[in-house]
N, C-alpha and C positions, 0 to 999 in steps of 0.2 A: 386635704384641705383642713387646716387646724380648726377653723370656725364652722365647719359643716356646710359650707356653701360652695357651689361650683363657680367657675369663672363667670363673671357677669351678674353675680348676686343671686343666682338660682339656688334653691335648697337641694339637698341630696338625701335620698332615701335608698334602702336596699330591700330586695325581696329575693330570697333564695329558695329554690324548689329542689328538694332532694328526693329521688326515687330509689327505692331499694326493693329487691325481690327477696322474700324470706324463703326458707327451705321448702315450704309447701307450695310454692309457686304463686303466692299472693303478692300483690304490689302494695307497698307502704309508701305513701307520699307525705313528706314533711314540708310545710311552707313556713318559713320564718321571715317576718316582715318588720321593718322599722321605717316609719314614714320620715323620720329625721335621724340621720346617722349619729347625731350628738345626743340623742335622747334614749339611752340604753334601757332605762326602766320601761319605756313604752314599747319595747320589742314584744311582738306576739309570735308565738309558735304553736303549731298544731299539726297532728298527724292524722291521716285518714287513709282508707283503702279505696275511696271514691275519687275517680278522676274529676267528676263534675264538681264535687265539693272543693277539691284542690284548686280548680280553675276559678271557682267562685271566690276563694280566699285571695287569689292573685288579683282578681278584678276589684275586690273590696280595697286592697292595698292601693291599686292604681287610682281608683276613684277618690280615696282619701288623700292621696299624695297630690292629685290635681287640685282638689278643693283647698288644701292647706297652702299650696304654692301661689295662690292668688293674692 
């Protein structure tokens, strides 16, 4: 969608979770979120080894996305 909205006027956001195992067996999780696909400067990305932290970042994205969509 060229204007960043889905059919019916809903806005569109993205949240990508990438999990990588490093050579020592540790898990590295990167969460990249953009509440509005048209607002690239507002993209947030962070890496962690904590599953709880990664889930919290996804939850923060979803909460913000819902609030901004009203």
